[in-house]
C-alpha positions as CSV (number, residue, x, y, z in Angstrom):
1,X,62.0,88.8,121.2
2,X,59.8,89.7,118.2
3,X,58.6,86.1,117.9
4,X,57.7,86.0,121.6
5,X,55.8,89.3,121.4
6,X,53.9,88.1,118.3
7,X,52.9,84.9,120.1
8,X,51.6,86.9,123.0
9,X,49.5,89.0,120.6
10,X,48.2,86.1,118.5
11,X,45.1,85.6,120.7
12,X,44.0,89.2,120.4
13,X,41.8,90.6,117.7
14,X,44.2,93.5,117.1
15,X,47.4,91.5,116.9
16,X,48.4,93.3,113.7
17,X,48.3,96.7,115.5
18,X,50.1,95.4,118.6
19,X,52.8,93.7,116.6
20,X,53.3,97.0,114.7
21,X,53.7,98.8,118.0
22,X,56.1,96.2,119.4
23,X,58.2,96.3,116.2
24,X,58.4,100.1,116.5
25,X,59.4,99.9,120.2
26,X,61.9,97.2,119.6
27,X,63.7,99.2,117.0
28,X,64.1,102.0,119.5
29,X,65.3,99.6,122.1
30,X,68.0,98.3,119.6
31,X,69.0,101.9,118.7
32,X,69.4,102.7,122.4
33,X,71.5,99.5,122.8
34,X,73.8,100.5,119.9
35,X,74.1,104.0,121.2
36,X,75.2,102.6,124.6
37,X,77.7,100.2,122.9
38,X,79.2,103.2,121.0
39,X,79.6,105.1,124.3
40,X,81.3,102.0,125.8
41,X,83.6,101.6,122.8
42,X,84.5,105.3,123.0
43,X,85.2,105.1,126.7
44,X,87.4,102.0,126.3
45,X,89.3,103.7,123.4
46,X,88.1,101.0,121.0
47,X,88.0,103.0,117.7
48,X,88.0,99.9,115.6
49,X,84.4,98.8,116.3
50,X,82.8,102.3,116.4
51,X,82.2,102.6,112.6
52,X,80.4,99.3,112.4
53,X,78.3,100.1,115.5
54,X,77.4,103.5,114.0
55,X,76.4,101.8,110.8
56,X,74.2,99.4,112.6
57,X,72.7,102.2,114.7
58,X,71.9,104.1,111.5
59,X,70.2,100.9,110.1
60,X,68.1,100.5,113.3
61,X,67.1,104.1,113.2
62,X,66.1,103.9,109.5
63,X,64.0,100.8,110.2
64,X,62.4,102.5,113.2
65,X,61.4,105.3,110.9
66,X,60.0,102.8,108.4
67,X,58.0,101.1,111.2
68,X,56.6,104.4,112.2
69,X,55.4,105.1,108.6
70,X,53.5,101.8,108.7
71,X,51.5,102.6,111.8
72,X,48.8,104.8,110.2
73,X,48.3,102.6,107.1
74,X,48.2,99.5,109.2
75,X,45.7,101.1,111.6
76,X,43.5,102.3,108.8
77,X,43.5,98.8,107.2
78,X,42.7,97.2,110.5
79,X,39.8,99.5,111.0
80,X,38.5,98.9,107.5
81,X,38.7,95.1,107.9
82,X,37.1,95.3,111.4
83,X,34.3,97.4,110.2
84,X,33.5,94.9,107.4
85,X,33.6,92.0,109.9
86,X,36.9,90.6,108.7
87,X,39.9,89.9,110.7
88,X,43.4,91.3,110.3
89,X,45.4,88.3,111.4
90,X,49.1,87.8,110.6
């Protein structure tokens, strides 16, 4: 999904920003999916898979936080490059 999104943004001048936003959103999507899987496992009485699902959920949430921390520096760098006539292509 990330590769498709990146291809869609490739033609835009702000693809770096759009890819950052998409990565951040996708991490939240994945966290929501693992939250749902945990609820399904609990409802089905499947205790065996819950710890691994919780671990993966935690990893997705941590990477989502990391993605968030990159938005401001990426935006500032994009603005700096744009102001100097350079591009911020991937």
